[in-house]
N, C-alpha and C positions, 0 to 999 in steps of 0.2 A: 402576508408573506408566506411563501412555501419553501420547504427544504426538499431538494431533490438530490439523491445520491446516485452516481453513475459508476459502473464497474470499469475495469482496466481498458483504456482507450488505445494505447500502444501505437500512436501515430495514425490511427484510422480516422482522419480528419473529416471526410465527407459523411461518414456514418455518424460521427459525433454531432455534427451540425444538424443532420437530419433528425436525430433523436431529440435534440434540444427544441427543434421546431415542433415535433410531434407532441411533446409534453407542454408546450406553451411557456417555456422558461422566459422570464422577463428580468433582464439585468436591472439592478438597483431596487427591484421589488422582491425577487426570490434569491435564495442562497443555494449554490451548487456545491455538493460534496463530491470529491473525486477520490477513488480508492488507491491512487498511485499508479505507477507504470504508465505514465502519460505518453511515453515515447518508446521507440525501438520495435523492430520486427514489422511494423506497418509501413505503408508507403509515404506518409507525410508527417514526420515528426515535427518539422519546423513550423508549419502552419498550425499544427495542433497546439504547440506550446505558446506560440505568439498570441493566438486567440485566447487561450486561457489566461495569459498574463494581462490581456486587455480587459478581462472581467473584473480586475481589481478586487475590491472588498466583497464582491458578490460570489467569490469562489473560495472554498477551503479545500486544500489538497494535502494528502499525506504522502510521504516518500515511499516508493516501492524499490525493489531490487534493481529494476532497469533504470530508475532514476539515479540510484547510486552508481550504476555502471557508467552512465553518461558523465557524471561528475568525475569519476576516477579516470576515464579516458581523457577528459579535458585537462586534468592535471598530469597526464602522461605517466600514470602509475601502472607498472607491470605487475602481473600478466594481464590486467584488464585491457591493455592496449592491443593485445593479440586476439581478443575475442571478436568474432564476426558481429557486426551491428549495422543498423540502418539509420543512424542519426548523423551521417556525414553532412547532411544539409544544415544541421545546427552548428557543427564544429567549424564549418567553412563560412558561416554567415557573419556579417559585420557586427551583429548584435550578440554574438556568442557569449562574450564576457558578461553582458547584462542578463542573459538567460541563466547563466550559472549563478550569478549573484542573486537572482530571483529564487532559484532553486534552493540556495542555501538559507533562505528565509522561511522555507516551508517546514512544516512539523513532521515529526516521525509518528505522532499519534495526536488525535483530536478528541476532546471530551466536551460534550454539550450537557452541562449539569441539569438544565431545565427539563430536558427530555430523557435524562439518564441514558445517553447513547454515546458510544465510542466509535470513532472511525479510525481504522488502521488497515494497513495493506494486507498483512498475512494472518496475524493472530496475537493472542495474549497468553503469557505463560500461566498455567493453572495454579501454581503455588503462590503467585503474587497477589497481594491485595490491590484494590483500586489505588490507594495512596502510593504504594510502592511502584506500581505501573506508571502512574503519572509523574512521579519524581524521577524515575529513570528516563522517561521521555524528555523531561525538561533538561536533564544533564546532556543528553544527546543533542537536543536542539541547540544548546549553548555552544557545544563543541563544533557543530556544523557551521554555525554563524561566525565563529571566532577564528583565531589564528591557528587552532589545532586541526582545522578541517582536513588538510592534506595528510597529516600524520594519521588521523582517524581513518580516512579512506585507504591508506596504505596498510592498515591492520586488518582489513575485512576479508581478504582472500583466504578464508579458512572456515572449516566446520567445527573448530574447537575454540573454547570449551563447549562440550555438548550437554553438560550437566550443570545446573545452577547450584551454587553454594555461596554462603556468605564469606567463605574463605578465599574466594577468587580475588585477584587484584582488581583495582578499579578499572583498569583497561580491559581485563578479561570480562568483567561484568558488562561493560559497554558493548563489546563485540558479541557476547551472548545475546544481549537484549536486541541489538540490531538484527541479528539472525532470527530472533523470535518475531519481531515486528514486521520483517520484510521477506522472510524465506520459509518460515515454519509451515508444515502441513501435518506431519505425523509425529507422535511421540512414541518412544519405546516403552516397554513395561515399567522401567525405572524412572520414567518421565524425562529421560534424556532426549535431545533433539535427533530425529532421523531426517536429515536433509537430502538424502539420496533418492528416496522413493516419492514420486509425484502423482501417479495415477490413482484416482479414487477407487479403482477396482480392487486395490489392496486393502480396502476397509475391513475385509473378512479375515485378514491375517491376524492370528491370535497374538502375535508379538508386537503389533502396531495398533495405535489408537489415534483417530483424528483428534487434534488437540482440543477441539470444542466438545468432545464426548468424554473428556476427563472431568474430574470434579473441580471445575474452574471456580475460584473464589469470586472473580469479577462478574462472571456470567449469571451468577445467582440473582443479582439485582440490577444488572446493567445490560442493556442491549448493545450488541457489537456488530458493526457492518464491516465486512471485509471484501477484498477482491482476491487476486493472486492465483486462486486454485481453479483454473478453467475447466479441468476435468470433473470437478465437483459441480460446476455450473450454478444455476440459481437454486439455492438450497436454504431452507429454514430448519433450525434445530433449537428448540427452546428460545433463548434470547439471541441466537446467532443468525445473521442473514448474510449469505454469500452471494455476491452479485457479479462476479467475473464470469461472463457467459461466452468467452472465447471469440470475440469479434475478429481478432487478428487471425484466427484459424478458420474464418469463414462461417462462423456460427451466428451469434447474436450480440448486440450491445444492449445492455439493460439499465434502466433507470427505475428507482423507486421513489415515490413521493411519501414523505412522512407526514401523516395527517395529525391534526390537533389532538385527537383522542388516542394517539399512539399507534394506530393501525397504519398499514402501508398500502399503496397502490402501485402495481408493477406495470411498466411499459417496456416492450422490447422491439427492436427492429432487426431484420435479417441483414447480415453483412456479406 
């Protein structure tokens, strides 16, 4: 059995299927890890998500910001409903309810203890231990699956709180954590979230630090695979591997095979 991780697909169905063929992925034999943002901006969100759902237990996916966007629009939460999107094909489909139900069962973060590897869409907050990170993830998963899902989605249209503190309310901690797991790229000097700047060209700004270049507790001993940051592209930094290579922008879709000795093998296709 092999584990393959693939970066943000965003409705680029044809490219996704082509990449799976190129790497020789076998359902029921291999496991596919997806970094989230399965839908939106690309031309075929519906076929993408239906195919992924058909993979059953052969796929592990984490939720990205565009996946939250889909769920929020489904529940008619403003101002999410006013944002331009390309998942009308999902919302108008007869199986839309089943698709959202499937989405609500997916994780915000995945940890594979045997290979000490985390899969998450955007990142990990550097001041959190592995235990804290996973515990917060479990709380979020429970709320998304449960009756609080709509209320949770309704609270996410915000960049605050931007600073972690144990003094935050439980709700504020959850909002902060979801922004970390699905939106974070840069941190300010005080380790507060900077959710405005996206371009990796700002890495030389003295006031900003890519989150993975801070003194992250988790990254010291755990590998982390992320998507989300397309301007960063394929990038390795110590235990960090970034694999969103901007397929939806006409660049590449990337897969990595995690080998038994812990090394990786990269395969990309042009989009």
